[in-house]
C-alpha positions in Angstrom: -43.7 40.9 131.9 -45.5 39.6 128.9 -49.1 38.9 129.6 -50.6 35.5 128.8 -53.1 34.9 126.0 -55.6 32.2 126.8 -58.0 30.8 124.2 -60.8 28.5 125.5 -62.5 26.6 122.6 -64.4 23.9 124.4 -67.4 23.8 126.8 -66.1 25.1 130.1 -67.0 26.7 133.4 -64.7 29.7 134.4 -64.7 30.9 138.0 -62.6 32.8 140.4 -60.8 31.5 143.4 -58.0 33.3 145.3 -57.4 35.7 142.4 -56.9 32.7 140.0 -59.2 31.8 137.1 -60.1 28.2 137.4 -61.2 26.5 134.1 -63.4 23.5 134.6 -64.3 20.9 132.0 -66.8 18.1 133.0 -66.4 19.2 136.7 -62.6 18.7 136.5 -60.2 21.6 136.9 -58.0 21.7 133.8 -56.4 25.1 134.2 -55.4 27.6 136.9 -54.3 31.1 135.8 -53.4 34.0 138.1 -55.6 36.8 136.8 -52.7 39.3 137.1 -50.8 37.2 134.5 -53.5 37.4 131.9 -53.6 39.9 129.0 -56.2 38.5 126.7 -58.9 35.8 127.4 -60.7 34.5 124.3 -64.0 32.6 124.8 -64.7 30.6 121.7 -67.6 28.3 122.6 -71.3 29.1 123.1 -71.4 26.7 126.1 -68.7 28.5 128.1 -70.0 29.9 131.4 -68.1 32.6 133.3 -69.0 34.0 136.7 -69.4 37.6 137.3 -66.6 37.6 139.9 -64.3 36.2 137.3 -65.3 38.9 134.7 -64.9 41.7 137.3 -61.5 40.4 138.3 -60.4 40.4 134.7 -61.6 44.0 134.3 -59.7 45.1 137.4 -56.5 43.6 135.9 -57.1 45.2 132.5 -57.6 41.8 130.9 -59.4 41.9 127.5 -62.2 39.3 127.5 -63.0 38.5 123.9 -66.3 36.8 122.9 -66.4 34.9 119.6 -69.4 34.2 117.3 -70.6 31.0 115.6 -67.8 31.4 113.0 -65.1 31.5 115.7 -64.4 35.1 114.9 -64.0 37.7 117.7 -67.4 39.5 117.9 -67.1 41.7 121.0 -64.8 42.5 123.9 -64.9 44.0 127.3 -62.6 46.5 128.9 -62.7 48.5 132.2 -63.9 52.1 132.0 -62.4 53.1 135.4 -59.3 52.2 137.4 -57.3 51.2 134.3 -55.3 54.4 134.6 -54.7 56.6 137.7 -55.1 59.8 135.7 -58.0 58.7 133.6 -60.1 61.9 133.8 -57.2 64.2 133.0 -56.0 62.1 130.1 -59.5 61.7 128.7 -60.1 65.4 128.8 -56.9 65.9 126.8 -58.0 63.3 124.3 -61.3 65.0 123.8 -59.6 68.3 123.1 -57.2 67.1 120.4 -57.4 69.5 117.5 -58.6 68.6 114.0 -55.2 69.6 112.7 -53.4 67.3 115.0 -55.8 64.4 114.2 -55.1 64.9 110.5 -51.4 65.0 111.1 -51.4 61.8 113.1 -53.7 60.0 110.6 -51.2 61.0 107.8 -48.4 59.3 109.8 -50.5 56.2 110.5 -51.4 55.7 106.8 -47.8 56.1 105.8 -46.7 53.5 108.3 -49.5 51.2 107.1 -48.6 51.5 103.4 -44.9 51.0 104.1 -45.6 47.9 106.0 -47.7 46.6 103.2 -44.7 47.2 101.0 -42.6 45.2 103.4 -45.1 42.3 103.4 -45.0 42.3 99.6 -41.2 42.2 99.8 -41.3 39.3 102.3 -43.7 37.5 99.9 -41.3 37.9 97.0 -43.3 40.7 95.3 -42.5 44.1 94.0 -42.9 46.8 96.7 -41.7 49.8 94.9 -45.1 51.2 93.8 -46.3 51.2 97.4 -43.2 52.7 98.8 -43.6 55.6 96.4 -47.3 55.9 97.3 -46.5 56.2 101.0 -44.4 59.2 100.5 -47.3 61.0 98.8 -49.7 60.8 101.7 -50.8 64.3 102.9 -52.4 65.6 106.0 -55.6 63.6 106.7 -54.9 61.5 103.7 -57.4 63.7 101.8 -56.5 62.0 98.5 -57.3 58.6 100.0 -53.9 57.0 99.2 -54.8 54.3 101.8 -57.6 53.0 99.5 -55.4 53.3 96.4 -52.6 51.3 98.1 -55.1 48.6 99.2 -56.3 48.0 95.7 -52.7 47.5 94.5 -51.6 45.6 97.6 -54.2 42.8 97.6 -53.8 42.1 93.9 -50.0 41.9 94.3 -50.1 39.8 97.4 -53.1 37.4 96.9 -53.6 37.5 93.1 -56.0 39.1 90.7 -58.9 36.9 91.7 -58.8 37.7 95.4 -61.5 39.9 96.9 -61.3 41.3 100.4 -64.7 40.4 101.9 -65.7 40.6 105.6 -68.1 37.7 105.6 -66.2 35.3 103.3 -64.5 32.1 104.4 -60.9 30.9 103.8 -58.3 33.6 103.6 -60.8 36.3 104.5 -61.9 34.5 107.7 -58.3 34.1 108.8 -57.6 37.8 108.1 -60.7 38.8 110.1 -59.6 36.6 113.0 -56.1 38.0 113.0 -57.3 41.6 112.8 -59.7 41.1 115.7 -56.9 39.8 117.9 -54.7 42.8 117.1 -57.7 45.1 117.6 -58.3 43.6 121.1 -54.6 44.0 122.1 -54.5 47.6 120.9 -57.7 48.4 122.7 -56.2 46.9 125.9 -53.1 49.2 125.6 -55.3 52.2 124.9 -57.4 51.7 128.0 -54.3 50.9 130.0 -52.9 54.3 128.9 -56.0 56.1 130.2 -57.5 56.9 126.8 -61.0 56.0 125.6 -61.0 53.6 122.7 -64.2 55.1 121.2 -62.7 58.5 120.5 -60.9 58.0 117.2 -58.9 60.5 115.2 -60.1 59.2 111.8 -62.7 56.5 112.4 -65.9 58.1 113.7 -69.0 55.9 114.2 -71.5 56.4 117.0 -72.1 52.6 117.1 -68.3 51.7 117.3 -66.9 51.7 120.7 -63.3 51.1 119.4 -62.7 53.8 116.8 -59.3 54.7 118.2 -58.2 51.1 118.3 -59.3 50.8 114.6 -57.1 53.9 113.9 -54.0 52.8 115.7 -54.1 49.1 114.6 -53.9 49.9 110.8 -50.1 49.5 110.5 -50.3 46.1 112.2 -52.7 44.7 109.6 -50.0 43.8 107.1 -48.3 41.6 109.7 -51.5 39.6 109.9 -51.6 39.5 106.1 -48.1 38.0 106.0 -49.0 35.2 108.4 -52.1 34.3 106.4 -50.2 34.5 103.1 -47.6 32.0 104.4 -50.4 29.7 105.7 -51.9 29.7 102.2 -48.5 29.2 100.5 -47.7 26.3 102.9 -50.8 24.5 101.7 -52.4 24.5 105.2 -56.2 24.4 105.7 -57.5 27.9 105.3 -59.8 27.8 108.3 -59.8 29.0 111.9 -58.5 25.9 113.8 -56.1 25.3 116.6 -53.0 25.6 114.4 -54.0 28.9 112.7 -55.1 30.4 116.0 -51.7 29.6 117.5 -49.9 31.4 114.7 -52.2 34.4 114.8 -52.3 34.7 118.6 -48.6 34.1 118.7 -48.1 37.4 117.0 -48.9 39.2 120.2 -46.0 37.5 122.0 -43.7 37.7 118.9 -40.5 39.8 119.1 -40.5 43.3 117.6 -38.1 46.2 117.6 -39.1 49.3 119.4 -36.6 52.2 119.2 -33.7 49.7 119.1 -34.9 47.3 121.8 -36.4 43.9 121.2 -39.6 43.1 123.1 -43.0 41.3 122.6 -45.5 43.0 120.4 -48.0 43.3 123.3 -45.5 45.2 125.4 -44.5 47.5 122.4 -48.2 48.4 122.0 -48.1 50.1 125.4 -45.0 52.2 124.4 -46.9 53.1 121.2 -49.8 54.4 123.2 -47.5 56.5 125.4 -45.9 58.0 122.3 -49.4 58.6 120.8 -50.4 60.6 123.9 -47.2 62.7 123.6 -47.7 63.2 119.8 -51.2 64.5 120.5 -49.7 67.3 122.6 -46.4 68.0 120.8 -46.9 69.3 117.3 -43.4 68.3 116.0 -43.4 64.8 117.3 -43.6 61.9 114.9 -45.6 58.7 115.8 -43.3 55.6 115.6 -44.4 52.0 115.3 -42.5 48.9 116.2 -40.9 46.9 113.4 -40.7 43.2 112.9 -37.5 41.8 114.2 -37.3 39.2 111.4 -37.6 41.9 108.7 -35.1 44.3 110.2 -36.8 47.2 108.4 -38.9 50.2 109.4 
């Protein structure tokens, strides 16, 4: 069953009653959501109050609780560190012992997937994707020649124009990209924890202050899908800001249909299959890591 994504943008009081989250506004209950039906809960107002019982219930059901900052961008998220997977200790030990060679091999595959999806986004936007398709085939183990960065420089210019600059703190297109990436990151982190892995133990990203290095690794091939949504928002002449309409489009990606090994399913479900394959690929040297593909594109 596809889990629900709930975004609360107004002042509210969130509490637990009979394993349901009750959302109150001005002392009136405006929403009742069974905790077991939730996948992601986004809190986007500094005046939201959530009880400890409600937070713990979300954690016990592997619900990602996302806290947004004053710019409405996801700033932090909470996930359980126990009970999310029955074999947590065994799987975590295997994750810690992944060899450097395996990490480099998997990162090579992830970068190839990312660049190929950038090429598909360019194609969907009416651009020329050939140069990126060629670049993807040249990525070596560990991407030691940094083809990911080379592809990014070409990609943004071809997709957004010569004057576009990818900036983390900028408004407009950049803010929408940041929001979309954060949503994808939260969903990938949820799938990682649900699979018994620890999101801080990355295969390429390594930062002692980043608790989601593995999520940052595995989410890379999903970024171009966010880019395509934002590109279409810009081309349609819609306001380039984080509002109700843009949130719906970006959050809707998680429930959007993708193809996973010939079967159609919501992206959030496919992420769990991706994590299961990642775990196998860490143990089996000859296994290739596959990613879901957009159903509308019909390409891999």
